[in-house]
C-alpha positions in Angstrom: -18.8 -7.6 -114.0 -15.7 -9.0 -112.6 -16.2 -10.8 -109.4 -13.9 -10.0 -106.5 -12.7 -13.1 -104.7 -13.2 -13.0 -101.0 -10.1 -13.7 -98.9 -10.5 -16.9 -96.9 -10.3 -16.4 -93.2 -9.6 -19.2 -90.9 -9.3 -19.2 -87.2 -6.3 -21.0 -85.8 -7.4 -24.4 -84.6 -6.9 -25.2 -80.9 -4.3 -27.9 -80.4 -3.6 -30.2 -77.5 0.0 -30.6 -76.3 0.6 -33.5 -73.9 3.7 -33.7 -71.8 4.7 -37.0 -70.2 6.7 -36.1 -67.0 6.6 -33.2 -64.6 10.2 -32.3 -63.8 12.1 -29.2 -64.9 12.2 -30.2 -68.7 8.4 -30.6 -68.6 7.6 -27.3 -66.8 10.1 -25.4 -68.9 8.3 -26.7 -72.0 4.9 -26.0 -70.6 5.7 -22.4 -69.7 7.1 -21.8 -73.2 4.2 -23.5 -74.9 1.7 -21.3 -73.0 3.6 -18.1 -73.9 3.6 -19.1 -77.6 0.1 -20.6 -77.7 -2.3 -18.7 -75.4 -5.3 -20.7 -76.5 -4.0 -24.2 -76.9 -4.6 -27.0 -74.3 -1.6 -28.2 -72.3 -1.8 -31.5 -70.4 1.0 -32.7 -68.0 1.0 -36.3 -66.8 3.1 -36.6 -63.7 3.5 -40.0 -62.2 4.4 -38.6 -58.8 1.9 -37.2 -56.3 3.4 -33.8 -56.0 4.0 -30.9 -58.4 7.4 -30.2 -59.9 10.3 -29.9 -57.5 14.0 -29.3 -57.6 15.4 -32.8 -57.9 18.9 -31.4 -57.2 17.8 -30.6 -53.6 16.2 -33.9 -52.5 19.4 -34.9 -50.7 19.4 -31.6 -48.9 15.8 -32.1 -48.0 16.8 -35.5 -46.6 19.4 -33.9 -44.4 17.1 -31.1 -43.2 19.1 -28.4 -45.0 16.0 -27.2 -47.0 12.3 -27.4 -46.2 9.6 -28.9 -48.4 8.5 -25.3 -49.3 12.0 -24.6 -50.7 12.1 -28.0 -52.5 8.8 -27.6 -54.4 9.7 -25.3 -57.3 6.3 -25.1 -58.8 3.2 -25.1 -56.6 -0.2 -26.2 -58.1 -1.0 -22.5 -58.3 1.7 -22.1 -61.0 -0.1 -24.6 -63.3 -3.5 -23.1 -62.6 -2.3 -19.6 -63.5 -1.2 -20.8 -66.9 -4.3 -22.9 -67.5 -2.2 -26.1 -67.5 -4.1 -29.4 -66.9 -1.9 -31.0 -64.3 -2.7 -34.7 -63.7 -0.7 -36.0 -60.8 -0.2 -39.7 -59.8 -0.8 -40.5 -63.5 1.6 -42.8 -65.3 1.9 -43.2 -69.0 1.8 -46.8 -70.0 1.7 -46.7 -73.7 1.5 -44.4 -76.8 -0.4 -45.0 -80.1 1.7 -42.8 -82.3 -0.4 -43.5 -85.4 -3.6 -42.3 -83.8 -1.9 -39.7 -81.5 -3.1 -41.2 -78.2 -1.4 -41.6 -74.8 -2.6 -44.4 -72.6 -2.2 -43.6 -68.9 -3.1 -45.2 -65.6 -4.2 -43.5 -62.3 -5.1 -45.5 -59.2 -5.5 -48.6 -61.4 -7.9 -46.9 -63.8 -6.9 -46.5 -67.4 -7.5 -43.4 -69.5 -6.8 -42.2 -73.0 -5.5 -38.7 -73.8 -5.3 -37.5 -77.4 -2.5 -35.2 -78.5 -1.5 -33.1 -81.5 2.1 -32.8 -80.2 3.7 -35.0 -77.6 6.7 -34.3 -75.4 8.4 -37.1 -73.6 10.0 -35.7 -70.5 9.7 -38.8 -68.3 13.2 -38.6 -66.8 15.1 -41.6 -65.4 15.0 -44.1 -62.5 17.6 -45.7 -60.3 19.2 -49.0 -61.5 18.9 -52.1 -59.3 20.7 -55.4 -59.8 20.0 -59.0 -58.8 22.6 -58.6 -56.0 20.6 -55.6 -54.6 17.0 -55.8 -55.9 14.5 -53.1 -55.1 12.7 -53.6 -51.8 10.4 -50.9 -50.6 11.0 -52.0 -47.0 14.7 -51.4 -47.1 16.5 -51.2 -50.5 15.7 -48.1 -52.5 17.3 -45.5 -54.7 17.5 -41.7 -54.3 15.9 -40.2 -57.3 12.5 -38.8 -56.2 10.7 -36.8 -53.6 9.1 -40.0 -52.4 12.6 -41.6 -52.0 13.7 -38.6 -49.9 10.6 -38.9 -47.7 11.1 -42.6 -47.3 14.8 -42.1 -46.2 13.8 -39.3 -43.9 11.5 -41.7 -42.2 14.2 -44.3 -41.8 17.0 -41.9 -40.9 17.2 -42.0 -37.1 20.2 -41.6 -34.8 21.8 -45.0 -34.2 20.6 -46.5 -37.5 23.1 -47.8 -40.1 22.9 -47.4 -43.9 25.0 -48.9 -46.7 25.1 -46.9 -49.9 26.2 -48.7 -53.0 28.1 -46.3 -55.3 30.2 -43.2 -54.5 29.1 -41.1 -57.4 27.4 -37.7 -57.2 24.1 -38.8 -55.8 25.6 -41.5 -53.6 27.9 -39.1 -51.7 25.2 -36.4 -51.5 22.8 -39.0 -50.0 25.5 -40.1 -47.5 26.0 -36.5 -46.6 22.3 -36.0 -45.9 22.0 -39.2 -43.8 25.0 -38.3 -41.7 23.3 -34.9 -41.0 20.4 -36.9 -39.5 22.7 -39.0 -37.3 22.8 -42.1 -39.4 26.0 -44.2 -39.5 26.8 -44.6 -43.2 29.1 -46.9 -45.2 29.7 -46.1 -48.8 31.0 -48.9 -51.1 32.4 -48.1 -54.5 33.8 -50.5 -57.2 36.1 -47.8 -58.7 39.4 -46.6 -57.1 37.9 -43.0 -56.8 34.9 -41.3 -55.5 32.9 -39.0 -57.8 34.4 -40.9 -60.7 33.2 -38.5 -63.4 34.4 -35.4 -61.5 37.8 -36.4 -60.0 41.2 -38.0 -60.6 43.1 -39.8 -57.9 44.3 -36.7 -56.1 40.9 -34.9 -56.1 39.2 -38.1 -55.0 41.7 -38.5 -52.1 40.9 -35.0 -50.9 37.2 -35.5 -51.1 37.3 -38.8 -49.3 39.6 -37.5 -46.6 37.3 -34.5 -46.0 34.1 -36.6 -45.8 35.5 -39.4 -43.6 36.7 -37.0 -41.0 33.1 -37.4 -39.8 33.0 -40.3 -37.4 29.7 -41.5 -38.8 30.9 -41.9 -42.4 33.2 -44.5 -44.0 34.0 -44.9 -47.7 35.4 -48.1 -49.0 36.8 -48.2 -52.6 37.5 -51.0 -55.0 34.9 -53.3 -53.5 31.4 -54.3 -54.7 28.2 -55.8 -53.4 27.5 -59.3 -54.7 24.4 -60.1 -52.7 22.0 -59.0 -50.1 19.6 -60.9 -47.8 17.1 -60.1 -45.2 17.9 -60.9 -41.6 15.0 -60.1 -39.3 14.4 -56.4 -39.6 17.9 -55.8 -41.0 19.8 -56.5 -44.2 23.0 -58.4 -44.7 25.3 -57.2 -47.5 27.8 -59.6 -49.0 30.9 -58.1 -50.6 33.2 -59.2 -53.4 36.1 -59.4 -50.9 34.3 -62.1 -49.0 33.2 -60.0 -46.0 29.6 -59.4 -44.8 28.0 -56.4 -43.1 24.7 -55.7 -41.6 22.6 -52.5 -42.0 19.1 -51.2 -41.3 18.6 -50.1 -44.9 20.5 -49.8 -48.3 20.6 -47.1 -50.9 21.4 -48.1 -54.5 23.3 -45.4 -56.4 25.0 -47.1 -59.3 23.4 -45.2 -62.1 20.1 -44.5 -63.7 18.0 -45.7 -66.7 15.8 -43.6 -68.9 12.0 -44.2 -68.4 11.1 -45.3 -71.9 9.0 -48.5 -71.5 5.8 -46.8 -72.6 7.4 -45.9 -76.0 7.6 -49.6 -77.0 6.0 -50.1 -80.4 5.8 -46.4 -81.3 8.7 -46.4 -83.7 10.6 -43.9 -81.5 14.3 -44.9 -81.6 15.6 -45.8 -78.1 19.1 -47.0 -77.5 19.0 -46.9 -73.7 18.0 -43.3 -74.1 15.7 -41.6 -76.7 17.4 -40.4 -79.9 16.5 -36.8 -80.8 17.8 -34.3 -83.4 18.9 -30.7 -82.8 15.2 -29.7 -82.8 14.4 -32.2 -80.0 12.4 -34.3 -82.4 12.3 -38.0 -82.1 12.2 -40.4 -85.0 8.4 -40.3 -85.0 6.4 -37.3 -86.3 4.8 -35.1 -83.6 6.8 -36.7 -80.7 9.6 -34.8 -79.0 11.8 -35.5 -76.1 13.7 -33.4 -73.5 15.6 -33.9 -70.3 17.1 -36.9 -68.6 15.3 -39.3 -71.0 17.2 -38.3 -74.1 20.6 -37.5 -75.6 22.1 -34.1 -76.4 25.0 -32.6 -78.3 28.4 -31.8 -76.9 28.7 -28.1 -77.6 32.4 -28.4 -78.6 32.8 -31.8 -80.2 29.2 -31.9 -81.6 29.1 -35.6 -80.6 25.9 -37.0 -79.0 26.2 -37.5 -75.3 24.1 -38.2 -72.2 24.3 -35.3 -69.8 21.5 -35.5 -67.3 21.9 -32.1 -65.6 19.3 -29.4 -64.7 20.4 -26.6 -67.2 20.3 -29.1 -70.1 16.8 -30.2 -69.2 15.6 -26.6 -69.0 17.1 -25.7 -72.4 15.8 -28.8 -74.1 12.3 -28.3 -72.8 12.2 -24.8 -74.1 13.6 -25.7 -77.5 11.2 -28.6 -77.8 8.2 -26.3 -77.0 9.3 -23.8 -79.7 9.4 -26.5 -82.3 6.1 -28.0 -81.1 4.7 -24.6 -81.8 6.0 -24.4 -85.3 9.0 -22.2 -84.6 12.3 -23.7 -85.8 14.8 -23.6 -83.0 17.9 -25.7 -82.5 19.6 -26.6 -79.3 23.2 -25.4 -79.4 24.4 -28.1 -77.1 26.1 -28.4 -73.7 29.2 -29.6 -71.9 29.3 -32.0 -68.9 29.7 -30.0 -65.7 28.8 -30.3 -62.1 29.5 -28.8 -58.7 28.9 -29.9 -55.1 30.1 -29.1 -51.6 30.8 -31.4 -48.7 31.5 -29.8 -45.3 32.3 -26.4 -46.9 34.7 -27.9 -49.4 33.6 -27.3 -53.0 34.3 -29.6 -55.9 33.6 -28.7 -59.6 34.3 -30.4 -62.9 33.8 -29.2 -66.5 34.2 -31.5 -69.4 35.3 -35.2 -69.4 38.0 -35.0 -66.8 39.0 -38.7 -67.5 40.1 -37.8 -71.0 43.6 -39.2 -71.8 45.9 -39.4 -74.8 49.3 -38.6 -76.2 48.1 -35.2 -77.3 46.7 -34.2 -73.9 48.7 -31.8 -71.7 48.0 -31.4 -68.0 48.7 -28.4 -65.8 47.8 -28.5 -62.2 48.1 -26.4 -59.0 48.3 -28.0 -55.6 48.4 -26.5 -52.1 47.2 -27.7 -48.7 43.6 -26.6 -49.4 43.4 -26.2 -53.2 43.7 -28.6 -56.1 43.1 -27.5 -59.7 43.8 -29.1 -63.0 43.3 -28.1 -66.6 43.7 -30.4 -69.6 44.8 -28.9 -72.9 44.5 -30.4 -76.4 46.5 -28.6 -79.0 46.9 -25.7 -76.6 43.2 -25.3 -76.0 41.5 -26.1 -72.7 39.1 -29.1 -72.8 38.5 -29.9 -69.1 38.8 -28.2 -65.7 38.7 -29.7 -62.3 38.9 -28.0 -58.9 38.7 -28.9 -55.3 38.7 -26.4 -52.5 38.6 -23.3 -54.7 36.2 -23.2 -57.6 36.2 -19.5 -58.2 36.5 -18.7 -61.9 35.1 -22.0 -63.1 32.6 -20.1 -65.2 35.4 -18.2 -66.9 37.2 -21.4 -67.7 34.0 -22.9 -69.1 33.8 -19.9 -71.5 37.3 -20.7 -72.7 36.5 -24.4 -73.2 33.3 -23.6 -75.1 34.9 -20.8 -77.1 38.0 -22.9 -77.7 40.2 -20.0 -76.7 44.0 -20.8 -76.8 45.2 -21.0 -73.2 48.2 -18.7 -73.9 45.7 -16.0 -74.8 43.3 -16.8 -72.0 45.8 -16.4 -69.2 46.7 -12.9 -70.3 43.2 -11.7 -69.4 43.1 -9.9 -66.0 40.0 -11.7 -64.8 41.7 -15.1 -65.1 44.2 -14.2 -62.3 41.8 -15.4 -59.6 42.5 -19.0 -60.8 45.6 -20.4 -59.0 46.1 -22.8 -62.0 46.3 -19.8 -64.3 49.2 -18.3 -62.4 50.9 -21.7 -62.4 50.4 -22.1 -66.1 51.4 -18.5 -66.9 54.8 -19.1 -65.2 55.4 -22.3 -67.1 54.6 -20.7 -70.4 56.8 -17.7 -69.7 59.7 -20.1 -69.1 59.1 -21.9 -72.3 59.2 -18.7 -74.4 
């Protein structure tokens, strides 16, 4: 009698996914992991004492423009409902990639957490230099909820703050402090504010608008070469030889990826973590997402560092899919940001500093509006606007889609852009 072979049945083994970090890339990944793997274990190690929050809003929380309830994007209930093991105030200190173990520390006590798949979503931290070293009593950055709480405690009417750096975070922090009645001096080495978002004209408009406020001053083309404690205050020494006293100092000259715990793992780190289009690192079973790693430019396909919220969300989701065995690639992104100061909006898409013989510039200027488009071979590659940012999303679509500008300006919806009307007239004359 012929024997009939029994079909082997095997129950899917339960896996443990560990996520280092608890910002938006982490929770985006955790949410996707739970949807794809209802039975698997998910562990999040967050080095802060609070659940995930909107890092974009911490300067608004500082200025009293949003409440803590609005700031915290994911309450502990969110994790519990998804059966996610959230371990707060727990810092990753090392990874044994061979044996799939994360070493962590909480309140001085060390622990080991095993993983089948590991996601590094540890974000970044403010940069401090010898001329302005970190000092919890008066020299800090503005990157976390704890930073915003500390500054809220220091921000009292009549106090004075010096902010080093007039970039996106530096100016938003200045804005928040002024809202609390603090006198603020911003010092910037470059000849422009918001260096990645503006040219000289846009910078001048932003600076003029912000310094209308009597509590705010912005000094360009100067740098801090030293700081010293003087009683309960700090003395800042400038490159131009002058000195100035302040109650506290905020360093806002950039960030560095939190990658120290990856040392010895084999994960390639060149200031930031190297990943492929699947969010995989150079080590099996270790992925990365968010501000800690690189991403692709959606148009040029070059690897860039673009630490913005939408990128982190997308990378976390893609990483989770691949951690679950689904092959998904991240299509890429383009540098972009928007902010408003005293009801004046500023937006920038692409590398607005791009220059070259093959670059054309078309701009529109009025008393309250400044817009500029840069074209390469007749195709838009950047967009910058101050005062009127309506239609920015439409332009982004043209940049990503590499739509020839002559075709783009013919579309009815583009007529809301002053620079389109400007360009349309120039092109018509050229025909």
